[in-house]
MARPA-692744 format. One record per residue (C-alpha): x, y, z. Coordinates in steps of 0.05 Angstrom, whole numbers, plus 5000, padded with zeros to 4 digits. Layout:
XYZ ...
//
This chain:
262624737143 261624007128 264723567075 262022927044 265922407006 264121726975 267921116994 269220406971 266020157035 259319787035 254719607093 248319177100 246318507074 249518307007 242618306973 241219026995 248019376999 248920097020 255120486998 258420887056 258921647049 263521957102 261722627133 266723077169 265923727204 269124107262 262424407281 258123797296 255623697368 250823237403 246922697365 248222737290 242822557237 244222587163 241522377095 244022387024 239822526963 240922556887 238622246823 237421496837 240521566908 236621366971 238421407045 233821407106 231422107126 229021907195 234421407215 237721397283 243621827301 250421677270 256221427310 263221647289 267121087255 274321017231 272821467173 268721997208 260921997211 258621447162 252021407126 249620847081 246821037013 242920586966 246320656897 243520036863 240520446807 247620606781 253320186757 260120176789 264320786769 258321236755 258921956781 252522226812 251222936836 249022906908 247323326968 248623137042 244423467097 246923417168 243023597232 246223637300 245624057363 249724587326 244224657273 243224417202 248524437149 248824177076 253824087021 253923836950 259023326925 260122806870 258522106892 262821586854 259220936855 263820406886 265219676869 263219166921 265918466925 273318606941 277418216994 283818467028 288017897051 292118117112 298117657114 302117647179 309117387165 315317197202 322217027173 324816337187 331116647217 327217137262 329217207334 326316617374 321817087416 318817397352 317416727321 314316477386 309917077390 306916897321 305616197345 302416447411 297816927374 295516367326 294115897387 290516477425 286216747367 283716247316 282916817266 290316947262 294216637205 301616757186 306716567133 313616327151 317916657099 324916387081 322615717110 329515427092 332115857150 327415577201 332015017224 335015407284 328115477317 326214777294 332414477329 332314907392 324814817407 323214127380 317114107429 313914617384 314614197320 307913857329 304314517340 307214847279 305614227234 298414217262 297514947245 300214817174 295414227167 289514657189 291115197138 293115707189 300615727174 303715717105 311015617090 314516047037 321315897008 325315346977 322914616967 328414387013 326514547084 326214217153 318614257155 318113777097 312214157065 312714396992 311615146990 306815466940 311016096936 318716196934 318216896965 313317396994 313318146981 313918627039 308219057061 306319617111 308719547183 302119827208 305720267259 299320597283 297420907351 290120677348 285720167315 282320727274 289020947248 291020237229 284420137192 285220777152 292220557133 289619887109 284120227069 289020727037 293620157018 287719776990 285820366944 292920386917 293819636907 287219466874 289019886811 290019426752 289318746787 285818206749 281117956805 277818326865 283118066914 288918446944 294418116985 297418567039 303218287080 303318667146 308418747201 315918677201 318617997183 323517917243 318918217296 312718007334 306118057296 302918737289 298018847348 292919107300 292318527252 287118107289 283718737317 282418977246 280018277226 274618287279 272719017280 272219097205 267718497196 263018787248 262719457211 262919317136 260618817086 265519017030 271319027023 272518427066 278818517108 281017857136 287217507165 289417057110 294916667076 298216747008 294916086985 288016387000 289516986958 291916586897 286716026903 280516446918 282616976868 284016446815 290416796804 296916496773 302016336824 308616696808 314116216788 320316166829 326016586797 330916156759 338316166779 341416436716 348316536746 354116266706 355215736761 347915466753 348015506677 354615156668 353014626721 346114476690 349414356623 355213966650 350413516691 346113396628 352213256583 356712856629 351812516679 355312856738 350913056797 348013756796 351114166854 344414356884 346914376955 352814826938 348515326899 343015326953 348215497004 351216026960 344516376956 344516467032 351816497050 356717087062 358317406996 365517157002 363416437014 358416496958 363916726910 368216136929 362615636922 360215916855 367615956829 368815226850 362315016813 364315416750 371315116752 368814386758 363214476707 367614816655 372714266663 367213746653 364214116592 371114246560 372413496566 366913386515 369913836463 376613786425 379814486421 385814926441 381315426477 373815376492 369916026506 363315916543 357516396546 352816336604 348116886584 341516836545 344017276488 349517226437 355717566467 362017896444 367218026498 374717996513 377117356546 383717116577 386816426588 392916276630 397915776601 402115316644 408415636614 409616266574 408816146499 409116626440 402416496405 396816806368 389416606368 385916326305 378416216292 376515816231 383315946201 383016686210 388217026252 385317446310 388418056346 392117746406 395517996468 400717566502 402617806572 407217306605 403116666611 396517036596 393517036527 387717536516 383317616453 376517836431 371417276425 366017506377 358817266373 359116676422 352316346419 347416446477 348815936532 353515626482 360915566464 366015716411 373015416404 379615736382 386515516365 393115756397 398315766341 405815896357 409416436319 415416916325 411317566327 411318016389 404018046413 405518386479 404319076509 408219656476 409820296512 406120916487 406621656498 402122176529 396622096580 390821836539 388321156517 382420966472 378320386446 372520336396 367920566452 371621026501 377221516507 380521576575 385122156591 389122326654 389123036681 395323136729 392423766758 386023416780 389422746794 380922356794 381122086702 375722286649 372021786605 368922006538 363121596514 356721356545 355321496618 360521146658 363721246725 371021436716 376021006753 380221316807 387621376793 393621736819 399821876775 404921856750 401721446694 404121076634 400220846572 400920186534 398219936468 396719226441 392918886385 386918786431 386519436470 390119976510 391720066582 393720626631 398020446691 398420896753 396120766823 391720246791 391119946719 385220096672 384519736605 380019946547 378719346501 376519436429 369319266415 367819196490 362619706517 364419626590 370019676640 367819106682 369718366681 368217946620 361517586616 365017016578 369216446607 375316146571 378415476586 384615166559 382714516522 385314066468 384014216393 379014306334 376015006320 368314946318 362615326349 355315236365 349915226418 350314716473 347614076439 342813586472 348313056464 355513226475 360413156417 364012646460 360112426520 364612376581 363911856635 360712146698 366212446740 366712766808 361113216834 360413906802 360914246871 362714126943 357813696982 360213757055 362314377099 369414627090 370414637166 368214067212 365513887263 359514337255 357414797311 350114637329 348315377337 351415547269 346316087258 350216547303 355516587249 353016287184 347415967146 345715227152 351614757136 352714547064 348313957050 343714067109 344013827182 340113157188 340913137263 343513597317 345013647391 343914227440 345914397510 341214767557 344415047622 339514897680 344215117734 351515167755 352314417753 346214177714 345214117640 340113837593 342513497531 337513497472 338513077408 334013227348 332912917281 331213357222 331312807170 329512077171 330811587227 337411697263 341811287307 348111547340 351611717404 352012367445 358912427479 360612947532 367613247536 369013517605 374513997629 380013717674 377413597745 370013537725 365712907729 358712777703 352912297717 354112047648 358812187590 356111757533 348711667514 346211257453 340511587417 335411257368 330611777340 324811707292 324112187232 323312877262 323712627332 327812877393 330112627460 332912977520 336712767583 339313137643 346513087665 349113277734 356213537741 361213587797 365714197790 372714317817 374514927859 378915217803 375915887785 374816107713 371215887649 370015137638 367414907571 363014287570 362214007499 356813527473 358413187407 353312797366 356812237327 353711807273 352312297218 354912087147 360112627136 361313027200 359913077274 355713627306 357513947373 354814457422 358714787478 356615077546 361215567581 360515427656 363615887706 366915747772 366916447805 373716817805 377116957870 377517677846 371017787810 372718527797 378318317749 375717727707 380417397659 378717407585 376416757557 378416847484 383017357451 387517467390 394717357414 397717597350 396317807278 400718087223 400118827207 402318707134 402718107088 406218247021 407417816962 410117916891 406517616828 408016876825 409216796900 405016666964 405616797038 401916557100 396917007138 397816737208 393116937265 394316637335 388616587384 389216427457 384416207514 384116207589 378615677589 380115027627 377814607569 378814547493 374615007449 373014877374 374115527337 372715787268 376216387234 373716767173 377917217130 374017847112 376918257057 374618686996 371918356934 378218466889 382418066939 378117436939 381717096882 388417156920 387017116994 383716507026 380716037044 374716417072 374115977133 378815527173 378115167239 381714817294 381414597365 384115137414 387214737473 385614897545 389415517570 393515487504 394315787437 392415607365 395315867300 390215967243 393116007173 390616347112 394616447046 395817047004 397416736936 398717196874 398916846808 404217086756 398917526721 396817896784 397418656783 399919076843 394419256893 393219306967 387119147011 385219187083 382718547117 380918267184 379917577212 373917427254 374716847303 368816487335 368715977391 361615787408 358016447419 364616827432 367017267376 373617657369 376418057312 383518227294 386318907281 386519097206 391518697164 394319007101 394518517044 399218716987 401218486918 407618876908 409819146841 
//
């Protein structure tokens, strides 16, 4: 039996196209001849034998008498050494003129070998093009291989490489796109299999598109290019006229298809919204560097950065409004939610809005109330009025609490909590439990605390932000001119890294430093006593000094080198060392001085062989860390980790506190640093600080210490806010 099927493939000159019909059979042998007939269909009856292609035996059919989409009854007749066979089928007339843009891509932070493989293929095969996604993360490669900069810039200028990502990047080229969708990996075992995969994806992706163009990113973004990309480009064009399948770039897809370029997504986080308004109203600088860093950083660091921006921005905004309490709404819709403010000292107060007394909860120094109908991306102000009424929690009975939206009951037999209302994951709780009531809501206290607030349809944190201010109850949307324009104050976010100096190979542990790295220095180990020092500029012209710090007993052909670099330039110099006989690890450090806010360093760990190579000494280790750190609400304690080194030179170290999300407001900072002395110890201190309103809880944390490319992690540390 044979089978015939129409395809979307076309062959022949564009003025006399033939649609490809694929023929498949298990019984064909020897030379194969075929023709297709039907109303208004024509194919050669005495053509040459057919050669198998990626889709089987392929025969071209003239369908010019029918419009695309027409369904024509057809018959295929096939002759081979096995005899003559025929079958009937429905030929669906295809649509010529399509182009499939195969886009190779590599992430800016891909392994160096993977990035280099894309460059090499582009230099080897002029047909290959690729996009550098997340170009803002390209700086590691840009710095480590400055000799490749001119090649990459030339390929960009020739339209063979396109950068994708943020406007701020070391390449200095404005991207057309902010991101690139993923695509098939093309993990095929043969060229034919890869071509069939591309064709199948084309059929799926063309549905509903506004122009006859399909963009298909291929490959894995942090690996070498797919070996089939260029092979498909060359083989397909030799076989078929339409659809065209070509190595391409996103820019080609959008420009040639006359398609609108998707806009970069707006940062609508509370930090960005508040900072934008604060910058507009007060004249303070928008914290672009801090928010850009937050988009790439560890979630804990991102939380700290955004919290800092929110705090500074709300302080600046609140300074423009006279009130007791200002409630801010960063969302694009009118919002009703519960909010809390923390007073400097405990006061017995209630909340008023426009003269009306609101239900209020006073819990120590914390005042909680429901803020109704706060305008979208706007504000509403409230008064705190002292009285002699008890607005605190009052002990209840039973094992059930309720709000206007939910009922939560505790089952002692199951120990796990049930929530009545819309679909909602029940919080985990272990008894015994107690229930408490207030004017604003109710709470259940057991192994954890769960509150149900009236008129609030969720159990998560509030979407509104409340800040203690001055006076005057009013409300409204954020105006184009502030009620009282403040003088431009300090920046609305941090502008320099929290820990300095900055490690040149920062990407081993974190994203690019806050504010960028305008220049850097790197050490290349050429031999046991030979190094190459490379200084690079990633911004404008740069002048500074590279200084070498040597372990005791070492000497060098030079220890200080002035550098003067043009924009984007680099310079290198070799240094010869004389080593002592002392076995062990000997750090050699190169520091680039002259940057505006901080120095940059790189370190090479050179080894003098041990007398007993079978029992090497550890270079870096955690000497001590606490098993438990406990505080009570309103108190704090130090989380001290001590690291030690056997190296014969000083080592700059950074330590990061890794803990669960609920602990981030209490345990910090995220990162601290210091200089670990040669063959010495260094204490690294974090703080567990529980404010008076903190509720009892425990978390497991670790501290990760990095010195150059060495990384060590402590045993788990239990952090505890005791009851």
